[in-house]
C-alpha positions as CSV (number, residue, x, y, z in Angstrom):
1,M,4.2,1.7,18.2
2,G,2.1,-0.8,16.4
3,I,-1.3,-0.7,14.6
4,D,-2.8,-3.8,16.5
5,S,-5.1,-0.9,18.1
6,D,-6.5,2.1,16.8
7,M,-4.1,5.1,16.2
8,K,-5.1,8.6,16.7
9,I,-3.7,11.6,14.8
10,G,-5.4,14.7,15.8
11,N,-9.4,14.2,14.7
12,A,-8.3,11.0,12.6
13,E,-8.5,7.5,13.7
14,I,-6.5,5.2,11.7
15,V,-6.8,1.3,11.8
16,R,-4.8,-1.4,9.9
17,I,-7.1,-4.0,8.2
18,E,-5.2,-7.1,7.6
19,E,-5.3,-9.6,4.6
20,Y,-1.9,-11.4,5.3
21,H,1.2,-10.9,7.8
22,G,3.9,-13.4,7.6
23,L,6.7,-14.6,5.3
24,G,7.2,-12.8,1.9
25,F,9.5,-13.3,-1.0
26,P,13.0,-14.4,-1.0
27,P,15.3,-11.1,-0.7
28,E,17.4,-11.8,-3.7
29,A,14.3,-12.2,-5.9
30,F,12.6,-9.1,-4.5
31,F,15.6,-6.8,-4.4
32,P,18.0,-7.1,-7.5
33,E,20.7,-5.3,-5.6
34,W,20.4,-7.5,-2.2
35,N,23.7,-7.8,-0.8
36,N,24.1,-10.1,2.4
37,D,27.3,-8.5,3.5
38,L,25.6,-5.0,3.4
39,V,22.5,-6.2,5.3
40,T,24.5,-7.7,8.2
41,R,24.8,-4.6,10.1
42,H,20.9,-4.4,9.8
43,L,20.2,-7.8,11.2
44,D,19.8,-6.7,14.9
45,W,16.5,-4.9,14.1
46,M,15.5,-6.8,11.0
47,V,15.4,-10.3,12.6
48,P,12.8,-11.8,13.5
49,A,10.1,-9.4,12.6
50,H,11.3,-8.1,9.3
51,Y,13.5,-10.9,7.8
52,S,13.6,-14.6,8.7
53,P,17.3,-15.8,7.8
54,D,16.2,-19.5,8.7
55,E,13.5,-19.3,5.8
56,G,15.7,-17.1,3.8
57,R,12.5,-14.8,3.1
58,L,11.6,-11.4,4.0
59,M,8.7,-10.9,6.4
60,G,5.8,-8.6,5.1
61,S,2.2,-7.6,5.3
62,V,-0.7,-7.2,2.9
63,H,-3.2,-4.6,4.3
64,S,-5.3,-1.6,3.9
65,W,-5.4,1.7,5.8
66,L,-8.6,2.6,7.4
67,I,-9.1,6.4,8.0
68,R,-12.0,7.6,10.1
69,L,-12.6,11.4,10.1
70,P,-15.7,12.9,11.8
71,K,-17.8,13.0,8.4
72,L,-15.5,10.8,6.1
73,T,-14.5,7.1,6.0
74,I,-11.6,6.4,3.6
75,L,-10.0,2.9,2.7
76,V,-6.4,3.1,1.3
77,D,-5.7,0.3,-1.0
78,T,-7.7,-3.0,-0.8
79,C,-5.2,-5.9,-0.9
80,S,-5.6,-8.8,-3.0
81,G,-9.1,-10.0,-2.7
82,N,-10.5,-13.4,-2.7
83,H,-11.3,-15.9,-5.1
84,K,-9.1,-13.9,-7.7
85,Y,-7.4,-15.9,-10.4
86,R,-3.9,-14.6,-11.0
87,P,-1.9,-17.1,-13.0
88,D,1.3,-14.8,-13.0
89,S,1.4,-14.3,-9.3
90,P,0.4,-17.4,-7.4
91,F,1.3,-15.5,-3.9
92,F,-1.8,-13.7,-4.6
93,S,-3.9,-16.0,-6.5
94,M,-7.3,-17.6,-5.2
95,M,-7.1,-16.2,-1.7
96,N,-9.5,-16.8,1.0
97,S,-8.8,-14.5,3.7
98,T,-11.0,-12.8,6.5
99,Y,-10.3,-9.5,5.2
100,I,-14.1,-8.4,5.5
101,E,-14.5,-9.9,8.9
102,N,-11.3,-7.8,9.9
103,L,-13.1,-4.7,8.5
104,T,-16.3,-5.2,10.3
105,A,-14.4,-6.1,13.5
106,A,-13.0,-2.6,13.1
107,G,-16.5,-1.1,13.4
108,V,-17.0,-0.5,9.7
109,H,-19.2,-2.2,7.5
110,P,-18.5,-2.0,3.9
111,D,-21.6,0.1,2.8
112,E,-20.0,2.9,5.2
113,I,-16.9,3.5,3.2
114,D,-17.0,6.8,1.5
115,I,-14.0,6.8,-0.6
116,V,-11.8,3.9,-1.7
117,F,-7.9,5.5,-2.6
118,C,-5.9,3.3,-5.0
119,T,-2.4,4.3,-4.7
120,H,-1.9,2.3,-7.9
121,L,-3.7,-0.5,-9.6
122,H,-1.4,-3.6,-8.9
123,I,-3.2,-6.9,-8.0
124,D,-2.4,-6.6,-4.5
125,H,-3.7,-3.2,-3.9
126,V,-7.2,-3.3,-5.6
127,G,-8.4,-6.9,-5.0
128,W,-11.1,-6.1,-2.5
129,N,-12.4,-3.5,-4.9
130,T,-14.9,-6.1,-5.8
131,R,-16.2,-9.3,-4.4
132,L,-17.7,-12.4,-6.0
133,L,-21.5,-12.5,-5.4
134,D,-23.9,-14.9,-6.9
135,G,-21.3,-15.8,-9.5
136,R,-20.7,-12.1,-10.6
137,W,-18.1,-9.4,-9.5
138,V,-19.7,-6.6,-7.9
139,P,-18.2,-3.6,-6.0
140,T,-17.4,-4.5,-2.3
141,F,-18.1,-0.8,-1.3
142,K,-21.3,0.2,-3.1
143,N,-21.6,3.6,-1.6
144,A,-18.0,4.7,-2.4
145,K,-16.0,6.6,-4.8
146,Y,-13.1,4.9,-6.1
147,V,-10.2,7.3,-6.4
148,A,-7.2,6.6,-8.8
149,S,-4.8,8.6,-10.8
150,R,-6.0,9.1,-14.5
151,T,-2.5,8.3,-15.5
152,E,-2.6,4.9,-13.6
153,F,-6.1,4.1,-15.0
154,D,-4.7,4.7,-18.5
155,R,-1.9,2.3,-18.0
156,V,-3.8,-0.5,-16.9
157,T,-6.5,-0.2,-19.4
158,G,-4.0,0.4,-22.1
159,T,-1.4,-2.1,-23.7
160,D,-0.5,-4.4,-20.8
161,E,-1.9,-7.9,-22.0
162,S,-0.4,-10.1,-19.3
163,A,-2.7,-12.8,-18.1
164,D,-2.8,-11.0,-14.3
165,S,-3.8,-7.7,-16.1
166,T,-6.6,-9.4,-18.3
167,H,-8.0,-10.9,-15.2
168,L,-7.7,-7.7,-13.3
169,M,-9.6,-5.8,-16.0
170,A,-12.4,-8.1,-16.1
171,D,-12.8,-9.0,-12.2
172,T,-11.8,-5.7,-10.7
173,I,-11.6,-2.8,-12.9
174,Q,-14.7,-3.2,-15.3
175,P,-17.4,-3.9,-12.5
176,I,-16.4,-0.4,-11.0
177,L,-16.8,1.1,-14.5
178,D,-20.1,-0.5,-14.8
179,S,-21.5,0.9,-11.4
180,N,-19.9,4.4,-12.3
181,Q,-18.0,4.6,-9.1
182,W,-14.5,5.3,-10.4
183,L,-13.2,9.0,-9.8
184,L,-10.2,9.5,-12.1
185,I,-8.1,12.3,-10.9
186,D,-5.0,14.5,-12.0
187,T,-2.6,15.2,-9.3
188,P,-2.3,17.2,-6.9
189,Y,-5.9,16.6,-5.9
190,D,-7.4,17.7,-2.6
191,L,-10.0,15.3,-1.4
192,T,-10.6,17.5,1.8
193,D,-8.7,20.3,3.5
194,E,-6.9,17.5,5.4
195,L,-6.4,14.9,2.6
196,V,-4.2,15.4,-0.5
197,I,-3.3,13.3,-3.0
198,E,0.1,13.9,-4.8
199,S,2.0,11.9,-7.7
200,S,4.8,9.6,-6.7
201,P,5.8,7.7,-10.1
202,G,8.5,5.0,-10.5
203,H,6.9,1.8,-8.9
204,T,4.3,2.5,-11.6
205,T,3.9,5.5,-13.8
206,G,0.6,6.6,-12.2
207,H,1.5,5.8,-8.5
208,S,0.3,8.2,-6.1
209,H,0.3,8.8,-2.3
210,L,-2.0,10.3,0.3
211,T,-0.9,12.8,2.9
212,L,-3.1,13.4,6.1
213,T,-2.7,16.6,7.9
214,T,-4.3,17.5,11.3
215,K,-3.6,19.9,14.2
216,G,-2.5,16.6,16.0
217,G,-0.1,15.3,13.4
218,K,0.8,14.1,9.9
219,A,0.9,10.9,8.2
220,V,1.6,9.9,4.7
221,F,0.0,6.7,3.1
222,T,2.7,5.5,0.7
223,G,1.5,2.6,-1.1
224,D,4.6,0.9,-2.9
225,I,7.0,3.9,-2.7
226,V,8.7,1.7,0.2
227,H,8.1,-1.8,0.4
228,H,10.4,-3.0,3.4
229,P,12.1,-1.1,6.1
230,I,15.5,-1.7,4.7
231,Q,14.7,0.7,1.7
232,I,14.9,3.5,4.4
233,Y,18.4,2.7,5.2
234,L,19.1,1.9,1.5
235,P,16.7,4.1,-0.6
236,E,18.6,3.4,-3.8
237,W,17.3,-0.1,-3.5
238,S,14.1,-0.6,-5.8
239,S,12.0,-3.6,-6.0
240,A,11.9,-5.9,-9.0
241,A,8.3,-5.1,-9.2
242,C,9.1,-1.4,-10.0
243,A,8.3,-0.2,-13.5
244,D,11.3,2.3,-13.4
245,P,13.6,1.6,-10.6
246,H,15.8,4.6,-11.1
247,L,12.8,6.9,-10.9
248,A,11.5,5.0,-8.1
249,A,14.5,5.5,-6.1
250,H,14.3,9.1,-6.8
251,T,10.8,9.5,-5.7
252,R,11.5,7.2,-2.6
253,K,14.6,9.4,-1.5
254,N,12.6,12.8,-2.0
255,I,9.9,11.4,0.1
256,L,12.2,10.2,2.9
257,E,14.2,13.5,2.9
258,S,10.8,15.4,3.4
259,L,9.7,13.1,6.1
260,S,13.1,12.8,7.9
261,E,12.9,14.0,11.8
262,T,9.6,15.7,11.2
263,G,7.6,13.3,13.5
264,T,5.3,12.4,10.5
265,W,4.2,8.9,10.2
266,L,5.1,6.7,7.2
267,M,2.3,4.4,6.6
268,P,3.2,1.7,3.8
269,V,1.1,-1.3,3.0
270,H,3.6,-4.0,3.2
271,F,5.8,-3.5,6.4
272,A,5.6,-6.3,8.7
273,K,4.9,-5.4,12.5
274,P,4.9,-2.8,13.8
275,F,3.7,-1.9,10.1
276,C,4.4,1.8,10.2
277,C,7.4,4.2,11.3
278,R,8.8,7.4,11.5
279,V,11.8,8.4,9.6
280,G,15.0,9.4,11.5
281,K,18.3,11.6,10.7
282,R,20.4,10.5,7.7
283,D,22.5,7.4,7.8
284,G,25.2,7.7,5.2
285,N,23.0,7.9,1.9
286,G,20.0,6.9,3.7
287,F,17.8,7.6,6.7
288,V,16.9,5.6,10.1
289,C,13.7,3.7,10.2
290,E,12.3,4.5,13.8
291,L,10.1,1.4,14.3
292,G,9.5,1.8,18.0
């Protein structure tokens, strides 16, 4: 099942809001443990949707998840943003996407977003928190509360002095501080009876995820707990972007174990089409990715 159209889970409507979909990073650069021989048995499902052998690159996506409940509209992660200078990360630097047009095409104006939930504060998950207006960075979602883990916020505003982090503070974090729209939370945290935020450290120290539970089913919005479907089969593989690879793998295994054979939807933000999946039975030390 894909998310090119709306997905219904009980009284919740879920829509994928695309910023980018296509060729991603070389697998050897993204996964330090990448092994061509080990991956061979997965090529039948990976090629061409999730891996391009001809290009020698993974396939991926950068997107948000829009959740519409009867009285609440939530946006999970906000991609990279336009016009943002990221000297350490050229892939995400100075983008010029149709993200806002894609959001409005889904029937939602930015002013109608009630909550922006940031699983973590990496540059490709918070970029559209702000937009450039008359030479100033202003909140894109002026009526929303921007929800993030207090631990994660402290990480970003603490000792990280990389060039990307410096720019992130100036163009994405500070404008939301100035508008008094940040809601910093300690986990677990109930947004509503149907929406719960829980800690999932490893990719970053303060990474968290969102679980939607309705009478019609369940979905877990996992941020960067899982970057690519191959990690469902090989959960011990952490990305080069993970701050603590061992903890990230531990968190990933626990999440996948809890979802295995439950029918719960796994909703990452970097899977290529069909963009989400269910987690099947155990497959050795890993699990099965049910993409269909």
